[in-house]
N, C-alpha and C positions, 0 to 999 in steps of 0.2 A: 557291540564293543566292549561291554563289560566282560563277556565270555572271552573274547580274544585276549583282552588284558590279563585275563586270570590265567589263560594258557600260557602267555608270555612269562608272567611271574612264576607260574609253576615250573617251566623249564630252567628260569634261573635259580629257583630252589633246589631243584635236584641236582643241577650241575654244581652250584657253589657248596651246598650242603655236603654232599659226597666228597668232593675235594678238600674241604675245610676237616672233614672227618677223618680223611687219609692223614692230612698234613697234622692233625691234633695227636694222632697215635704214630707218629713218626719213630719215636723212641721204641716201641713195641714192634712194629711191624717194618721198619726202615724207610727212610726218605725216598729210596727208590721207587717204592711203590706208588707214592704221590707222583713223583716224574714221570714214571711210565704211564700212569693213567693221563696226565696232563699232554704228554706227547702223542698218547694213542688218538685223543680226541682231534688232533690238528687237520686230520685228513677230512674228517666230517665237517670241521669248522670251514675248511676251503671249498669244499664241495658245496656246502649250503650257502656260502658267500657267494658263488657263482651262479647257482641254479635256483635257489629257492627266495621267493619273495613274499611275505605275508603283510597284513595291514591291521592296525588298531585304529578304527574310525577312519579319518582322512589320510593317516600317515602310512605310508610304505616302507618297510625295511626288512633285511634279511637276518634271521637269528644267527646265522653263521658268525657276522660281525658283531651285532649287537649283544647277544647272549654269551657266545662262546668266547669271542676275541677279547671283548672287553673284561670279560671275568678271568680269562687267562692273565691278562696284564696285571690284575689286582693280586692274583694268586703269585705273580713272580715277584711282584713288590713285597708281599708277605715272607716269601722265602728269604729276601733281601733283609726286610727288618728282624725277623727272628734268627736267621743264621748268618750269613755274612755274604759279600760279594764274592768270595771264592766257591761258595756253594751254589749261588743262584746262577752262576756262569754255566754250571753243569746242564740244568735244563735247556738254558738258552743256546747252548752249544748243540745241545742233542736236537733241539727244535729246528736250528739252522742246517746241520748236516741231514737230519732226518727228511726234511722237506726237499732239500736238493736230490737226495736219493730216491724219493717217490717220483719226482718229476722225471728224473733219468729213466727210471723204470717203465713209467707209463708212456714216455715217448717210444721208447723200443719196443713195448707191446703193440702200439698203435700202427707199426710198420708189419706186424705179423697177420698171416692170413687168418680171417675170422671163421670161427666154428662156433655154430650155436644161434641163440637169438639176437635179433637184430638190436633190441633195447640194451643189451651188453655192449654192443660194438658201439652205439651211440654215445653211452656213457664214457667210454674210453675216448671216443673222439672231443667230448665236451672238455674233457680233462686236459687232452694233449693239445687241443687249440688255445687253451689258455696257459700253456706252458711258461710262457716269458712274464705272463701276469702272476703265476706262482713264484716264479723267481724273484720278481720284483716285490712281492709281498713278503717272501722271506727276508729279503735284504732291509724290508722297513721295519720288520719285526725285531731284527737284530739292532737297528737304529733307535727304534722305540724303547726297546729295554734298558739301553744305555742311557738315553735322555731322560727317562723316567726316574732312574736312580740318581742321576746327577742333578735333576731338579729337586727331587725329595732331600737330598743333602743339602741344597742351598736352603730349603725352606726350614730344616731342622735348626738352622742358625737364628731364624727370626724368632724370639722368645714368645711374641704374642700370637703366634699361629700353632692352634692344637692338633693334635694327632690326625683327627679327622679330616680337618683341613688339609693338612700336609698330603694326605693320601689322595683326597679327591682332587686338590689341584694339581699334583703331579700327574695323575692319570688324564685329566681334562685337557691339559695342554698338549700331551703327547697325543691323545685321540684327535685333536683338532688338527694337528701336523699330519697325522695319519690318514684322517679323512680327505684331507685336500690332497695328499699325494696319491691314496689309492684309488678314490672315487673318480678322479681326474681319468685314470687309465680306464677304468669300467665305462665311464660315459663315452669317452672318446673312440674306443676300439670294440666295445660289446654292445653298444646302445642302451645301457641301462638307463632307465628314466631318471630325469632330474629330481623328480619328487622322492624317488627312493633314495638319493643322496641326502636329501633334506631330513626325511624321516629317519634314515639311519643315523645321521648325527644327533637328531633330538634322542633317539632310542640310546645311541651309546652314552649320552651325557646323563639321562635318565638312570640307565644300568649302572654307570660309574657311581651316580650318587647312592643308589641301594646298595651295591657291593661295598661302597666305602663304609656305610653305615655298619654293614653287617661285619666287615673285618676290623672296625674300630671296637664294637661290642666284643668281637672275639678275643683281640688283644687284650682289652680291658679285663674281661672275665675268665677267660679259659686259658691264657698263657701267664708265665711266671712274672714276665717283664711287660711294661707299657710299651717301650721302645729303647732300642739299644743304640740308636744313632746318637749318642752323647757326644761322641769325639770328632774334632774337626778333621776334615780330609782334603786332599788335594784332588785335582779334578782332571789330570790328564791322562791317567790310566786307570779307569773304572774298576776293571778286573784284578789290578795286581796292587793297587795302592789303596783303595776303599775298603779294607779288610783289617781285621784286628790281627790275623794271623801274620801278616806283614810285619805289622809294628811288634809283634811278640818276636819275631826273628831278629828284628833290629836290637831289641834288648837283648837278646840272647848273644849277638855280637859284640855288644858293649859290655860283655862279662856280668850282666844283671841276673843270672840264673844261679840257683842254688845247685852246686856240683853233684851233690849226693842226690836229691830228689826230683831235680829239674822243674820244680816250682821257681818263681821268682824270688828273689831274696830282699833284704832290707834296704838296700839301696834302691832297689826298683821301687819299691813301696814308698821311700822317702822323695823320689824324683818324679813319680807319677800319680801316687796315690790322691794327692790333694787336688790335682788337675781334674780329676775323675768326679770327685766330690763337688769342686766348684762348677763344672759343667752341668752337672745334674741341677744344682741350685739354682743356676742361671736360667735353665730351661723350665722352673719350676716342677721338676719331675723328683720322685722320691729317689732315694739310693740308702742300701742296706749294708753293714759293715758284719761280717762274721768273724768271731774269735773262736778257733776250733782246737781242742787239746785231746790228743790220745789218752784215753784212760789208763793208768797204770803202766806208763811206758817204762817208767824207771825200774819197777819190778820185771818187765820183759828184760831189759838189759841186764839186770842182776842176775835174773835167773837163766836165761837161755844166751846170754851172751851179745856183744854189741853188733855182730855179722847178723844175727836174727833181728835185731831192732833197727839195723838200717834198712833191711829188706823189708820190715813193716814198713817205715817211712816212705820208701819208694812205692810200695803197693796202694798206700793209703793216698799218695798224691796221684797215682793213675786213677784211681777210684774217684776222686775229687774231679779230675779232668772229665771222666766219662759221665759223671751226674751233671756237673755244671756245664755251661756254655762257655765258649771262646771267649765271649765278651764279659766274662767274670773271672778277673784275673786272680791267681792263687799266689800267695806269698808265704814262704816260710819266714815267720816270726821270730823264731828262736827254739833249739830243740825240737820237742814235738807240738810246738804251737803254729798253728797257720792262721793267717787273716785272709779273707775272701771279700771283695768289693763287688756289689751287685748293682749296677746302674739300672734305674727304672722299676725296681722292686720295692713296693712297700711291704707293711709289715705282713699282712696275709701270705703273700707268695712268698716271702722270705722264710715264714715259718714251712711252708711246703718243700721249700729247696732244704731247709735243715732236716726235715724227715727224710728226704731223698739221701742226704748225706749220711744219715744214721743208719738207714737201711743198707746203704752200699757198706759201711764200715762193718756192720754186723756180718757180712758175707765173706769177709777177709778171714783168712786163718793166721794164726801166729806161729810161723814156721811149720814144723812138723810135730806140733806139742797137740794138737787137736783142740786148741783154745781159740776162740774167736775175739775178733778186736771190737770196741766200742770206742764212742768219742762224745765228749761234752761240748755243746755249741752254745755261744752266747751271741744275740742278735741285738744290734743297734739301729734304729731306723730313723732317718730324717727325712721329712717332706718339705719343710719351710725354714726359712731363716740361714744364718750365717754359721751354722755348725761346721767345725773343722774335722778334719781326718782323726786328730789326736783325741778328741772329745769322742768320737764315734768308737775308737778302739776301746778307751778306755770304759765306756758304758758297755760295750760288749764283753769285755773281759770282766767287769764285775758280774754281770748277768750270767756269764759261764761260772763263776765261782759261787755265786749265791746258789744257782740251781743244783751244782755238784754237792754243795754243802747240805742242801735240804734233801736230796734224793739220791743219795749214794748208791742205793741198792737198784736203781732204775737206770735204764739206758735210753733215756729220752731227752732229746736237745732242750736247752732252755731257751726262752724267748723273752725279750723285753725290749720295749720300744722308748727310745730316746726323745723326749719333748723338748725342742729348744726352747729358747726363751720368748720366740715370736709366737708361740702356741701350736707349733707342727707336732 
């Protein structure tokens, strides 16, 4: 029994470990690598779910459902938490369409004249005979993913439910529904033993708990933000409404964009900034505010002209957007000063983010002059209390100027943590 359990844990460790590694380095190798790997495993997942059953003690389960399917749901939820609904719909649609294409091709192949070993033909027959089951499973996956995101969003609004519990409960509720819907078909039409259904469900619950714990640790220690789901959502169009990008476009239509740089303007900061802070504090989550100032910008205007200065501002905002996430709104505060609000980021992740901004700025040229840009950055972080946006901006501004005065010859962002009266 211990040997079987060890093999099961090893399967999950290899699968989840590799996929988390691909996701962690998505900025370097592209998110498409992660999505392609996830989709490529789907065929093996479906085939194992139909044909392979193993046991741990008295329990029987299929690794396709317990190890791969459960892990896939958690990974899709990770994409939603760290990116947005617009991003997570890419692998979901890819899985939906890819599965249907595979089913269609296999059915067509099953009608061809067989040449070669009998075992190859048998494998095709097994898959072809389960065609409608694959279609049913594909439909369930689509429903599962939408339901999981909606449940997660509802749980975000419950302040006393922590990140681990949100993840685990979202997946458990979806897995319960999926098990009832999918195993009923397996039992009724393929004669899969009832014991496999019980073992499979218990295995999924256990796997979901382990995967959720790993995901919680990953989000806490390897990502810049704890959780981006700070904002309220409407529920009637999960892929078009539950995204920051759609709200960003709504702000654009309301003339809340700076026309020169494309960043949000002061009006947008006044309208939405405080609500972001309030939501984070209600959820007992950290929030950081950055005050960013381009070094020597007046000299750039005076020496090279306002056209070059305007181009520098535009390029700088592009660099900010590429460095930060869509959940981190960028506001032009005035002139060459910008404010960024980072929900879910406490001081250490905020420092890493500031380092990324500094590095991105250093790669920007100043027109055709051969010079390079630098920026001064002040950070104010609040994790508890009733700190308002004005206090955070003031603290970040003080931190920026204090650091600039102390190290004028260095291009390193300043860091300061605002400690509210409550002791945060």
